[in-house]
LODRENVO-186250 format. One record per residue (C-alpha): residue in one letter; residue number from 0; x, y, z. Coordinates in Angstrom, 1 decimal. Layout:
% residues N
<aa = a	i = NUM	px = X	py = Y	pz = Z>
...
This chain:
% residues 288
<aa = m	i = 0	px = 23.8	py = -24.0	pz = -21.2>
<aa = l	i = 1	px = 21.7	py = -21.9	pz = -18.5>
<aa = i	i = 2	px = 22.8	py = -18.6	pz = -19.5>
<aa = n	i = 3	px = 22.0	py = -18.0	pz = -23.1>
<aa = n	i = 4	px = 22.6	py = -14.4	pz = -24.1>
<aa = t	i = 5	px = 25.6	py = -12.1	pz = -24.5>
<aa = e	i = 6	px = 24.3	py = -9.2	pz = -22.6>
<aa = s	i = 7	px = 27.3	py = -7.7	pz = -20.8>
<aa = r	i = 8	px = 27.0	py = -7.7	pz = -17.1>
<aa = k	i = 9	px = 29.2	py = -7.2	pz = -13.9>
<aa = y	i = 10	px = 29.1	py = -10.6	pz = -12.5>
<aa = s	i = 11	px = 28.9	py = -14.1	pz = -14.1>
<aa = g	i = 12	px = 26.3	py = -15.3	pz = -11.6>
<aa = r	i = 13	px = 22.5	py = -14.5	pz = -12.3>
<aa = l	i = 14	px = 19.3	py = -14.1	pz = -10.4>
<aa = y	i = 15	px = 16.4	py = -15.7	pz = -12.0>
<aa = i	i = 16	px = 12.8	py = -14.7	pz = -11.3>
<aa = v	i = 17	px = 10.8	py = -17.9	pz = -11.5>
<aa = a	i = 18	px = 6.9	py = -18.2	pz = -11.9>
<aa = t	i = 19	px = 5.3	py = -21.4	pz = -10.5>
<aa = p	i = 20	px = 1.8	py = -22.8	pz = -10.9>
<aa = i	i = 21	px = -1.0	py = -21.2	pz = -9.0>
<aa = g	i = 22	px = -2.8	py = -24.5	pz = -8.9>
<aa = n	i = 23	px = -2.5	py = -26.9	pz = -11.7>
<aa = l	i = 24	px = 0.8	py = -28.6	pz = -12.0>
<aa = q	i = 25	px = 0.6	py = -28.6	pz = -15.7>
<aa = d	i = 26	px = 1.0	py = -24.9	pz = -15.8>
<aa = f	i = 27	px = 4.5	py = -25.1	pz = -14.8>
<aa = s	i = 28	px = 6.6	py = -24.2	pz = -18.1>
<aa = p	i = 29	px = 9.5	py = -26.3	pz = -19.5>
<aa = r	i = 30	px = 11.7	py = -23.3	pz = -19.3>
<aa = a	i = 31	px = 10.9	py = -22.9	pz = -15.6>
<aa = i	i = 32	px = 11.4	py = -26.4	pz = -14.8>
<aa = s	i = 33	px = 14.9	py = -26.3	pz = -16.6>
<aa = t	i = 34	px = 15.9	py = -23.2	pz = -14.9>
<aa = l	i = 35	px = 15.1	py = -24.5	pz = -11.4>
<aa = q	i = 36	px = 17.0	py = -28.0	pz = -12.2>
<aa = q	i = 37	px = 20.3	py = -26.1	pz = -13.6>
<aa = v	i = 38	px = 20.6	py = -23.2	pz = -10.9>
<aa = d	i = 39	px = 23.0	py = -23.7	pz = -7.9>
<aa = l	i = 40	px = 20.4	py = -22.4	pz = -5.3>
<aa = i	i = 41	px = 16.6	py = -21.7	pz = -5.2>
<aa = a	i = 42	px = 15.4	py = -19.2	pz = -2.8>
<aa = a	i = 43	px = 11.6	py = -20.0	pz = -1.8>
<aa = e	i = 44	px = 9.2	py = -18.3	pz = 0.3>
<aa = d	i = 45	px = 8.3	py = -21.6	pz = 2.0>
<aa = t	i = 46	px = 10.9	py = -24.3	pz = 1.6>
<aa = r	i = 47	px = 8.3	py = -27.0	pz = 2.7>
<aa = h	i = 48	px = 5.5	py = -25.8	pz = 0.7>
<aa = s	i = 49	px = 7.8	py = -25.6	pz = -2.4>
<aa = g	i = 50	px = 9.4	py = -28.8	pz = -1.7>
<aa = y	i = 51	px = 6.2	py = -30.9	pz = -3.1>
<aa = l	i = 52	px = 6.1	py = -28.9	pz = -6.4>
<aa = l	i = 53	px = 9.9	py = -29.4	pz = -6.9>
<aa = k	i = 54	px = 9.6	py = -33.2	pz = -6.3>
<aa = q	i = 55	px = 6.9	py = -33.6	pz = -8.7>
<aa = h	i = 56	px = 9.1	py = -32.2	pz = -11.3>
<aa = d	i = 57	px = 12.4	py = -33.9	pz = -10.5>
<aa = i	i = 58	px = 13.9	py = -30.8	pz = -9.1>
<aa = n	i = 59	px = 16.6	py = -31.5	pz = -6.6>
<aa = t	i = 60	px = 18.3	py = -28.0	pz = -6.4>
<aa = h	i = 61	px = 19.0	py = -27.0	pz = -2.7>
<aa = c	i = 62	px = 16.5	py = -24.5	pz = -1.2>
<aa = i	i = 63	px = 16.7	py = -21.7	pz = 1.1>
<aa = a	i = 64	px = 13.8	py = -19.7	pz = 2.7>
<aa = l	i = 65	px = 13.5	py = -16.1	pz = 1.8>
<aa = h	i = 66	px = 10.2	py = -14.7	pz = 3.0>
<aa = e	i = 67	px = 8.8	py = -11.6	pz = 4.5>
<aa = h	i = 68	px = 10.3	py = -11.8	pz = 7.7>
<aa = n	i = 69	px = 13.7	py = -12.8	pz = 6.7>
<aa = e	i = 70	px = 14.1	py = -11.3	pz = 3.2>
<aa = r	i = 71	px = 16.5	py = -8.4	pz = 4.2>
<aa = q	i = 72	px = 19.1	py = -10.7	pz = 5.9>
<aa = s	i = 73	px = 18.8	py = -13.4	pz = 3.1>
<aa = a	i = 74	px = 18.9	py = -11.0	pz = 0.3>
<aa = e	i = 75	px = 22.5	py = -9.9	pz = 1.4>
<aa = k	i = 76	px = 23.5	py = -13.7	pz = 1.4>
<aa = v	i = 77	px = 21.9	py = -14.4	pz = -2.0>
<aa = i	i = 78	px = 23.5	py = -11.3	pz = -3.4>
<aa = q	i = 79	px = 26.9	py = -12.3	pz = -2.3>
<aa = s	i = 80	px = 26.5	py = -15.7	pz = -3.7>
<aa = v	i = 81	px = 25.5	py = -14.4	pz = -7.2>
<aa = k	i = 82	px = 28.6	py = -12.0	pz = -7.0>
<aa = a	i = 83	px = 30.7	py = -15.3	pz = -6.3>
<aa = g	i = 84	px = 29.3	py = -16.8	pz = -9.7>
<aa = k	i = 85	px = 26.3	py = -18.7	pz = -8.5>
<aa = n	i = 86	px = 23.0	py = -18.8	pz = -10.4>
<aa = i	i = 87	px = 20.0	py = -18.4	pz = -7.9>
<aa = a	i = 88	px = 16.4	py = -18.7	pz = -8.7>
<aa = l	i = 89	px = 13.6	py = -17.0	pz = -6.7>
<aa = i	i = 90	px = 10.1	py = -18.5	pz = -6.4>
<aa = s	i = 91	px = 7.1	py = -17.7	pz = -4.2>
<aa = d	i = 92	px = 4.7	py = -20.2	pz = -2.9>
<aa = a	i = 93	px = 2.6	py = -19.8	pz = -6.2>
<aa = g	i = 94	px = 2.4	py = -17.5	pz = -9.1>
<aa = t	i = 95	px = 4.8	py = -14.9	pz = -10.1>
<aa = p	i = 96	px = 7.3	py = -13.5	pz = -7.5>
<aa = l	i = 97	px = 7.0	py = -10.1	pz = -6.0>
<aa = v	i = 98	px = 3.3	py = -9.8	pz = -7.0>
<aa = s	i = 99	px = 2.0	py = -9.5	pz = -3.4>
<aa = d	i = 100	px = 4.8	py = -11.8	pz = -2.6>
<aa = p	i = 101	px = 8.5	py = -11.2	pz = -1.1>
<aa = g	i = 102	px = 11.4	py = -10.4	pz = -3.3>
<aa = y	i = 103	px = 11.3	py = -6.7	pz = -3.9>
<aa = h	i = 104	px = 14.2	py = -6.0	pz = -1.8>
<aa = l	i = 105	px = 16.2	py = -8.7	pz = -3.3>
<aa = v	i = 106	px = 15.7	py = -7.6	pz = -7.0>
<aa = k	i = 107	px = 16.4	py = -4.1	pz = -6.1>
<aa = l	i = 108	px = 19.9	py = -5.2	pz = -4.5>
<aa = a	i = 109	px = 20.6	py = -7.1	pz = -7.6>
<aa = h	i = 110	px = 20.2	py = -4.2	pz = -9.8>
<aa = e	i = 111	px = 22.1	py = -2.0	pz = -7.5>
<aa = a	i = 112	px = 24.9	py = -4.3	pz = -7.6>
<aa = g	i = 113	px = 25.1	py = -4.7	pz = -11.3>
<aa = i	i = 114	px = 23.7	py = -8.3	pz = -11.3>
<aa = q	i = 115	px = 21.7	py = -9.5	pz = -14.3>
<aa = v	i = 116	px = 18.2	py = -10.3	pz = -13.4>
<aa = t	i = 117	px = 16.2	py = -12.6	pz = -15.7>
<aa = p	i = 118	px = 12.4	py = -13.1	pz = -15.4>
<aa = v	i = 119	px = 10.9	py = -16.8	pz = -16.2>
<aa = p	i = 120	px = 7.3	py = -15.5	pz = -16.8>
<aa = g	i = 121	px = 4.4	py = -17.8	pz = -16.1>
<aa = p	i = 122	px = 1.1	py = -17.7	pz = -14.0>
<aa = s	i = 123	px = -0.2	py = -15.0	pz = -12.1>
<aa = a	i = 124	px = -3.5	py = -15.0	pz = -10.2>
<aa = m	i = 125	px = -4.2	py = -11.4	pz = -11.0>
<aa = i	i = 126	px = -3.7	py = -11.8	pz = -14.6>
<aa = t	i = 127	px = -5.6	py = -15.2	pz = -14.7>
<aa = a	i = 128	px = -8.5	py = -13.6	pz = -13.0>
<aa = l	i = 129	px = -8.5	py = -10.6	pz = -15.1>
<aa = s	i = 130	px = -8.4	py = -12.6	pz = -18.4>
<aa = a	i = 131	px = -11.6	py = -14.5	pz = -17.6>
<aa = a	i = 132	px = -13.5	py = -11.8	pz = -15.6>
<aa = g	i = 133	px = -15.4	py = -10.3	pz = -18.8>
<aa = l	i = 134	px = -14.5	py = -6.5	pz = -17.6>
<aa = p	i = 135	px = -12.4	py = -4.1	pz = -19.6>
<aa = t	i = 136	px = -8.6	py = -5.1	pz = -19.5>
<aa = d	i = 137	px = -7.3	py = -2.2	pz = -21.8>
<aa = r	i = 138	px = -6.7	py = -0.1	pz = -18.5>
<aa = f	i = 139	px = -6.5	py = -1.7	pz = -15.0>
<aa = c	i = 140	px = -5.1	py = -1.3	pz = -11.6>
<aa = f	i = 141	px = -3.9	py = -4.1	pz = -9.2>
<aa = e	i = 142	px = -3.9	py = -3.1	pz = -5.4>
<aa = g	i = 143	px = -3.2	py = -6.3	pz = -3.8>
<aa = f	i = 144	px = -4.8	py = -7.5	pz = -0.5>
<aa = v	i = 145	px = -7.7	py = -5.7	pz = 0.9>
<aa = p	i = 146	px = -7.1	py = -4.2	pz = 4.6>
<aa = s	i = 147	px = -8.1	py = -6.7	pz = 7.2>
<aa = k	i = 148	px = -9.8	py = -4.4	pz = 9.6>
<aa = s	i = 149	px = -13.4	py = -3.0	pz = 8.8>
<aa = g	i = 150	px = -12.7	py = 0.7	pz = 9.1>
<aa = a	i = 151	px = -9.7	py = 0.5	pz = 7.0>
<aa = r	i = 152	px = -11.3	py = -1.7	pz = 4.5>
<aa = k	i = 153	px = -14.2	py = 0.6	pz = 4.0>
<aa = s	i = 154	px = -11.8	py = 3.7	pz = 3.6>
<aa = f	i = 155	px = -9.8	py = 1.5	pz = 1.1>
<aa = y	i = 156	px = -12.9	py = 0.8	pz = -1.2>
<aa = q	i = 157	px = -13.9	py = 4.4	pz = -0.8>
<aa = n	i = 158	px = -10.7	py = 5.6	pz = -2.3>
<aa = y	i = 159	px = -11.9	py = 3.9	pz = -5.5>
<aa = q	i = 160	px = -15.2	py = 5.4	pz = -5.8>
<aa = n	i = 161	px = -14.2	py = 7.5	pz = -8.9>
<aa = e	i = 162	px = -11.7	py = 5.0	pz = -10.2>
<aa = t	i = 163	px = -12.6	py = 4.4	pz = -13.8>
<aa = r	i = 164	px = -10.1	py = 1.6	pz = -14.6>
<aa = t	i = 165	px = -11.0	py = -2.2	pz = -13.8>
<aa = m	i = 166	px = -9.4	py = -3.0	pz = -10.4>
<aa = v	i = 167	px = -8.4	py = -6.1	pz = -9.1>
<aa = f	i = 168	px = -8.1	py = -6.9	pz = -5.3>
<aa = y	i = 169	px = -6.9	py = -10.1	pz = -3.4>
<aa = e	i = 170	px = -8.8	py = -11.1	pz = -0.4>
<aa = t	i = 171	px = -8.7	py = -14.1	pz = 2.1>
<aa = p	i = 172	px = -11.7	py = -16.6	pz = 2.4>
<aa = h	i = 173	px = -12.5	py = -15.7	pz = 6.1>
<aa = r	i = 174	px = -12.8	py = -12.2	pz = 5.2>
<aa = i	i = 175	px = -14.6	py = -12.4	pz = 2.1>
<aa = v	i = 176	px = -18.1	py = -12.0	pz = 3.4>
<aa = d	i = 177	px = -17.4	py = -8.8	pz = 5.3>
<aa = s	i = 178	px = -15.2	py = -7.6	pz = 2.4>
<aa = l	i = 179	px = -18.0	py = -7.9	pz = -0.2>
<aa = a	i = 180	px = -20.4	py = -6.1	pz = 2.2>
<aa = d	i = 181	px = -18.1	py = -3.3	pz = 2.8>
<aa = l	i = 182	px = -17.7	py = -3.0	pz = -1.2>
<aa = c	i = 183	px = -21.3	py = -2.7	pz = -1.4>
<aa = e	i = 184	px = -21.5	py = 0.1	pz = 0.9>
<aa = a	i = 185	px = -18.3	py = 2.0	pz = -0.3>
<aa = l	i = 186	px = -18.9	py = 1.6	pz = -4.0>
<aa = s	i = 187	px = -22.4	py = 0.6	pz = -4.8>
<aa = p	i = 188	px = -24.6	py = -2.6	pz = -4.6>
<aa = d	i = 189	px = -25.1	py = -2.5	pz = -8.2>
<aa = r	i = 190	px = -21.3	py = -2.4	pz = -9.2>
<aa = v	i = 191	px = -20.2	py = -5.3	pz = -11.3>
<aa = v	i = 192	px = -17.8	py = -7.4	pz = -9.4>
<aa = v	i = 193	px = -16.3	py = -10.9	pz = -10.5>
<aa = l	i = 194	px = -15.2	py = -13.2	pz = -7.9>
<aa = a	i = 195	px = -12.4	py = -15.8	pz = -9.0>
<aa = r	i = 196	px = -11.6	py = -18.4	pz = -6.5>
<aa = e	i = 197	px = -9.3	py = -21.2	pz = -6.5>
<aa = l	i = 198	px = -8.1	py = -20.6	pz = -10.1>
<aa = t	i = 199	px = -6.8	py = -23.5	pz = -12.1>
<aa = k	i = 200	px = -7.7	py = -25.9	pz = -9.2>
<aa = t	i = 201	px = -10.4	py = -28.4	pz = -9.0>
<aa = f	i = 202	px = -13.0	py = -26.4	pz = -7.4>
<aa = e	i = 203	px = -12.3	py = -23.2	pz = -9.5>
<aa = t	i = 204	px = -15.1	py = -20.7	pz = -9.4>
<aa = i	i = 205	px = -15.6	py = -17.5	pz = -11.6>
<aa = r	i = 206	px = -18.8	py = -15.4	pz = -11.0>
<aa = n	i = 207	px = -19.6	py = -12.1	pz = -12.8>
<aa = d	i = 208	px = -22.4	py = -10.4	pz = -10.9>
<aa = s	i = 209	px = -23.5	py = -7.3	pz = -9.2>
<aa = a	i = 210	px = -21.8	py = -6.8	pz = -5.7>
<aa = e	i = 211	px = -25.1	py = -7.3	pz = -4.0>
<aa = n	i = 212	px = -25.9	py = -10.5	pz = -5.5>
<aa = l	i = 213	px = -22.3	py = -11.9	pz = -5.0>
<aa = l	i = 214	px = -22.6	py = -11.1	pz = -1.3>
<aa = t	i = 215	px = -26.1	py = -13.0	pz = -1.2>
<aa = w	i = 216	px = -24.4	py = -16.0	pz = -3.0>
<aa = v	i = 217	px = -21.3	py = -16.3	pz = -1.1>
<aa = k	i = 218	px = -23.3	py = -16.0	pz = 2.2>
<aa = a	i = 219	px = -25.6	py = -18.8	pz = 1.3>
<aa = d	i = 220	px = -22.7	py = -21.2	pz = 0.2>
<aa = p	i = 221	px = -19.9	py = -21.8	pz = 2.6>
<aa = n	i = 222	px = -17.9	py = -23.3	pz = 0.0>
<aa = q	i = 223	px = -17.4	py = -20.1	pz = -1.8>
<aa = q	i = 224	px = -15.8	py = -18.9	pz = 1.6>
<aa = k	i = 225	px = -12.7	py = -21.2	pz = 1.0>
<aa = g	i = 226	px = -9.4	py = -21.0	pz = -0.9>
<aa = e	i = 227	px = -7.7	py = -18.2	pz = -2.8>
<aa = i	i = 228	px = -9.7	py = -15.4	pz = -3.9>
<aa = v	i = 229	px = -9.3	py = -12.5	pz = -6.4>
<aa = l	i = 230	px = -11.9	py = -9.8	pz = -6.9>
<aa = v	i = 231	px = -12.1	py = -8.1	pz = -10.1>
<aa = v	i = 232	px = -14.2	py = -4.9	pz = -10.0>
<aa = q	i = 233	px = -15.9	py = -2.8	pz = -12.7>
<aa = g	i = 234	px = -14.5	py = 0.8	pz = -12.9>
<aa = c	i = 235	px = -16.8	py = 3.9	pz = -12.6>
<aa = s	i = 236	px = -18.4	py = 4.6	pz = -15.7>
<aa = k	i = 237	px = -18.5	py = 8.5	pz = -14.8>
<aa = p	i = 238	px = -16.7	py = 10.0	pz = -11.7>
<aa = q	i = 239	px = -19.4	py = 11.2	pz = -9.2>
<aa = i	i = 240	px = -19.6	py = 14.9	pz = -9.1>
<aa = t	i = 241	px = -19.4	py = 16.5	pz = -5.7>
<aa = e	i = 242	px = -21.8	py = 19.2	pz = -5.1>
<aa = i	i = 243	px = -20.1	py = 21.5	pz = -2.6>
<aa = s	i = 244	px = -19.7	py = 25.1	pz = -3.2>
<aa = p	i = 245	px = -16.5	py = 26.8	pz = -4.3>
<aa = e	i = 246	px = -16.3	py = 28.6	pz = -0.8>
<aa = t	i = 247	px = -16.6	py = 25.1	pz = 0.8>
<aa = e	i = 248	px = -14.1	py = 23.7	pz = -1.2>
<aa = r	i = 249	px = -11.6	py = 26.6	pz = -0.6>
<aa = i	i = 250	px = -12.1	py = 25.7	pz = 3.4>
<aa = l	i = 251	px = -11.6	py = 22.3	pz = 2.6>
<aa = r	i = 252	px = -8.5	py = 22.5	pz = 0.9>
<aa = l	i = 253	px = -7.1	py = 25.1	pz = 3.4>
<aa = l	i = 254	px = -7.8	py = 22.8	pz = 6.3>
<aa = m	i = 255	px = -6.3	py = 19.6	pz = 4.3>
<aa = a	i = 256	px = -3.1	py = 21.3	pz = 4.0>
<aa = e	i = 257	px = -2.7	py = 21.3	pz = 7.9>
<aa = l	i = 258	px = -4.9	py = 18.4	pz = 9.0>
<aa = s	i = 259	px = -5.7	py = 14.9	pz = 8.5>
<aa = l	i = 260	px = -8.3	py = 14.3	pz = 5.9>
<aa = k	i = 261	px = -10.8	py = 12.9	pz = 8.7>
<aa = q	i = 262	px = -10.1	py = 15.9	pz = 10.7>
<aa = a	i = 263	px = -10.4	py = 18.5	pz = 7.7>
<aa = v	i = 264	px = -13.7	py = 16.8	pz = 6.7>
<aa = k	i = 265	px = -15.2	py = 17.1	pz = 10.2>
<aa = l	i = 266	px = -14.4	py = 20.9	pz = 10.6>
<aa = t	i = 267	px = -15.5	py = 21.7	pz = 7.1>
<aa = v	i = 268	px = -18.8	py = 20.2	pz = 7.9>
<aa = e	i = 269	px = -19.0	py = 22.2	pz = 11.2>
<aa = i	i = 270	px = -18.2	py = 25.4	pz = 9.6>
<aa = t	i = 271	px = -20.0	py = 25.4	pz = 6.5>
<aa = g	i = 272	px = -23.1	py = 23.1	pz = 7.2>
<aa = e	i = 273	px = -22.5	py = 21.2	pz = 4.2>
<aa = r	i = 274	px = -23.3	py = 17.5	pz = 4.0>
<aa = k	i = 275	px = -20.7	py = 15.2	pz = 5.2>
<aa = k	i = 276	px = -21.0	py = 12.7	pz = 2.3>
<aa = g	i = 277	px = -20.3	py = 15.5	pz = -0.3>
<aa = v	i = 278	px = -17.6	py = 17.0	pz = 1.6>
<aa = y	i = 279	px = -16.0	py = 13.5	pz = 2.0>
<aa = r	i = 280	px = -16.1	py = 12.8	pz = -1.6>
<aa = a	i = 281	px = -14.6	py = 16.2	pz = -2.4>
<aa = a	i = 282	px = -11.6	py = 15.7	pz = 0.2>
<aa = l	i = 283	px = -11.1	py = 12.4	pz = -1.6>
<aa = s	i = 284	px = -10.8	py = 13.9	pz = -5.1>
<aa = v	i = 285	px = -8.5	py = 16.7	pz = -3.6>
<aa = q	i = 286	px = -6.4	py = 14.0	pz = -2.1>
<aa = r	i = 287	px = -5.9	py = 12.2	pz = -5.4>
């Protein structure tokens, strides 16, 4: 029987969060397959994309689309179906749902409605990359996709200058060269970075090197600019110490209370004559 515990709940139906392979079809767990075969409905990020996977494992359950553009509308319908006693599974295109994928609104509604939410764990590109990166895993932070625009991307990386935990980011193939260049500038050309590409697939690549060397390597090999990419970045060994005076910091804090970070830094530099780089770093520390 699909439902196999005695935990009390408001409705007889249940929402299953089912992880699917990120590449290698053999990573599909027997429990995940069995669940998807037995539920009444599957909510998939892309029904056409998931159709191939489901067919390979003799899963004939009807699918509906639930993606970032229709999640709020579709989630309501799913919740109503579960309330009516239906068992429904949520899957993404690959990996664990909700990890940089749709599903948050649906799961939130389910909890609010008193619906039992059951995870069926499995592959995740983030955890897979982290496990093979050779960087500390006792403490890490996952920040999803890096911004697409250069200015926003540089600011994004700069926010992690003093982050001591290992960092995990997702990046797209057509932006990987520019992204590594911005990472070199914002964090350091010597910062250790692991590029994990096409994980579990035929052309899987996992390379651990300095940011600068990785950038050179990726530029020289167009094949490394293809497929799904995870960047695992070494944390800062010792937070950088800003060398602004106490008076400059006082002015900076006063301005940041009223202005944007950029405006506060600009005015602080003009008022005090301090170097912009030091003031900017101090502003990031204050902001955090």
